[in-house]
C-alpha positions, 0 to 999 in steps of 0.5 A: 500500500502506497502512501496517499501523498505519493498517490496524489503526486503520481495522479497529478503528474508529479509536476505539482509538488510545489503547489501541493506543498504551498497549499499545505503550508498556507492552510496551516499558516492560515489557521494560525494567522486567523487565531493570532489576529482573532486573539489580537482583536479580542485583546484590543477590544478588551483594552479599549473597553477598559479605557472606556470604563475608565473614561466613564468613571472619570466623567461620573466623578466629575459630575459628582464633584460638580454636583457637590460644588453646586450644592455648596453654592446653593447653601451659600446663596440661601445663607446670603439671602437670609443676610440680605433680608435682615439687612433690608429690614434693618435699612427700612427700620433706620429709614423710619427712624430718620423720618421720625427724627426729621419730623421732630426736628421740623417741630423744634425748628418751627417752635424756635422761629416762633420764639425768636419772633417774640410769640408764645408757644402753647405746650404740646400734649404728650406724644402717643406711644408708637405701636409695637412692631409687627413680627408677622411683617418680618415673616412675610416681607413681600406683603409689606409695602416699601416705606419711604420717609416723606420729608416734612415741610418747614413752616417759614 
């Protein structure tokens, strides 16, 4: 019994030995080349997948940091709004006091002018006590109209 390779060579006329050898080598090499490139592609995909995961984690951390920063800013803004409301209320109180002082000064100026002119000044009845300040107005400053002190007119 002859070798099957020898039979294939005799059947082909003996001239195609190099062709058969080339086919055998390329067939064997083709399988190994396919396995090599397949593994290389898998490794590249895994590496790029790891890079994508790292990028996603970095973006997630950046978002968390930005959200923490935003939350901190919201807290600071809320604290500043409270301080601003207190400052506005203090300003309104001071403007009210300035208006009262101007009215008293105008009364004193008119009395002084009358006294300097030689007239008599009738005693003034005692001033009524000012009403206590409302605490509800502080709770809801939007419902309170803006109080502007009017400048009293001088009697000349």
